[in-house]
N, C-alpha and C positions, 0 to 999 in steps of 0.2 A: 411470508413477508409481513402479514398483519401483526404477527407476534413480535417480529423484529422491530417494527415501527412502534408498537406499544411499549416495548422494553426501552427503546431509545428515548421515548418521551418521559418515561419514569426516571431514567438516569438524569436527563436534563433538568428534571424538577427537584432533584435531591437538594441542591444548593446547601449552603450559600456558595457562591463562586461558580466559575466555569467548570464544566465537566468534559471529559474526553473519552470517546469510545473508539477502540481500535478494531479494525477488520483485517485479520491475518489470513493467509492461505496461499496455496500454490499459484504459479502463473496460470492465468486463464480460468480461475475458479469462479469469477463473478464478483470480485471485491468492488470494482469500480461501479458495476451495475447496482449493487446493493447500496453503496455509498450515495450514489445519485438519488436513489429512491428515498433514502433516509433524509437527505438534505432537502428534497422536495416536500417532504411530509412532516418534518419537525421544524416548526417556526423558528426562525432566527439562527438556525444551525449553519456551520461553515465547514469547509473541507481542507484538510492538510493531506496531500497525497505524497507518499514516499517516493514515487517515481520522479518527482521534481528534483530529487537529490542524486540522480544519476551523475556520475563523473562524466565529463566530456570525452568524446572519442579520442581527441588529441592526447589527453592525459592518460587514457587507458592504453593507447599505443605506447607511450613512454614507459608505463608501468608493466607492459607486457600482458595486459589483461583484456585487450579488445575482443579477443575470441571467446571470452567468458562473460561478456556484458550481461548483467542481470544477476551475477553471483554476489554474495554478501559483501565482498571487498571491492565491488565496483560502484559503490555508493558513498556519499559523504554522510556516514552514519553519525559522526559528531555534530555536523551541521543540522541534521534532522533532529537529534536529541536537544540541541540548543533551541531550535524553533519550538519544540514541545515545552521546554522549560519556560520560555517567554509566554507561551499560550497559557500555561498553568498559572503564571504570575498575573494573568489578566491584562497583558499588554495588547496593544494594537500591533499586529504583526503582518509583514509582507513576506510572502514565500514564493519560491519558484514553481513553475508548472512544466510538466513534460509534454513536449509536442511530439506525439507518436509518429506523425507523418514525416517529420524531419529527423526523428530520433535524437533530439537535443532538449536540454532543459532551458527554459526561458526564465531568466532572473526577474524578480519583482513583478510577477504576473498575477498573483492572487493576494487580496487583502483579507485578513481575518480580523474583523473589528473587535475591539475590546468588549462590545455589547453582546457578542454571540454567546448564548448560554451553553451551547453544546458544540464541540468540534468533533467531527468524524475524521479519523485518520486511517488510511488504508495502505497496506503494503505487505510484501512477502515476509519480512523479517522482524515483525513487531515482537515476536515471542522468542527470538533467537538470543542465546546468552553467550555469544562469542563474536569475534570479528568487529568489535566496537559497538555492537548493538545492545550490550548489557544494560545500559541505563534506561532504555526505552520503556520496558514493561512497567517500571515503577512510576512512570509519568502518565500512565493511562488508567482511568478508573475501571473500565471493563474492556477486556480484549476478547473478541469473538473469532472463532475459526470458521471460515467460509469453506464449505465442502461441496463437492459436486462429483458426479460420476467421472472416473478417470478417462474413459474413452471419449465422452463428450468434451471434456476439457482439452484433451490432446488434439482432437479434431478441430476444435475452435482455435487453438493456438496455431496449427498449421494454416488454417484459413486466414488468420490475422497476419502472419508473416507473408503470405502470398499477396494479401491486400497492400502490404507495405513494400512490395517490389521484389521479393525473393521468388525464385522458381519453386515449383512443387518439390523438387528434389532438395533444393537448398533449405526450404522451409522444414521439411521432414528431418533433415540432418541437424538443423539447429534445435529443433524440439528434442530430438534424441540425445544430442551431445551436451546441450546447455540447459534447456528448460527442465527436462526430466530429472537430472541430478539435483538441481535446485529444488524441485518439487519434493523429492524424497527427503531432502534435508529439512524442508519446511514441515513436512508431515510428521517429523520426529518431535516437533514442538507442539503438536495438537493437544496433548494432555495438559499443557499449561494454560489453555484457554478457559475463560469463564463460561463460555457457552459455545455450542456448535450450531451453525446455521447451515442447514442442508438445502442447497438449491437444486432445481431440477431443470 
C-alpha cells in the first residue's frame, strides 16, 4: 500500500494538467478499497468509479442481459469514456455513483472538480479492448492491475452477495455463473497493465 500511495503521488506531480490512474481487476479484487486509500492519502484527488455506469435493470431486462449484470456489455462504456475525456480536458465533471445496497446507479451524485490534480478511476474493464471499452485505456496515464488470491476473492464475493439479499446458494451460483467468467476475461487483460498491485 505504501508503494502504491507513493507512486500515485508521483503520477499526480508529473503535470502540467490533471492525471488519471486506473485500477483494473476482477470482481472482488479490492479495487474500491485501494481507490479509497489513495483518495484519502493523495491530497486533492477524486474518484471516478466505473460501477456508476451500470445500465439500469429495466434496460437490461429489455436487452436480455439482466442475468449477466456485470458483464462488459451491461455498462454504458461510451458514457464512461466520455466522462474520462471531459476529465482529461480539465473540466468540472459530475458523474453517477453506484448504490450497491439498491443495485442502481444514482445520477449526478459525485462532483470531480476541475482543480483535482489526480483522478482515480476503478473498474473491471479498463484494459479491455472490445465491447465498447477500446477508447478507455488511452485516456488513462497509468493503469494498475489489482490482484488478490482467488479463493479469498471468491469467498468475499459470496459474502457480499449474501449481504445484499441473496441466499448462500444464490450467491454461490451468481459467483460461479457470472462473476467468475467475467474474472477470467479480465485476467486476460493483466499483461496490458503498467503495474501489478498484489493485495493480501
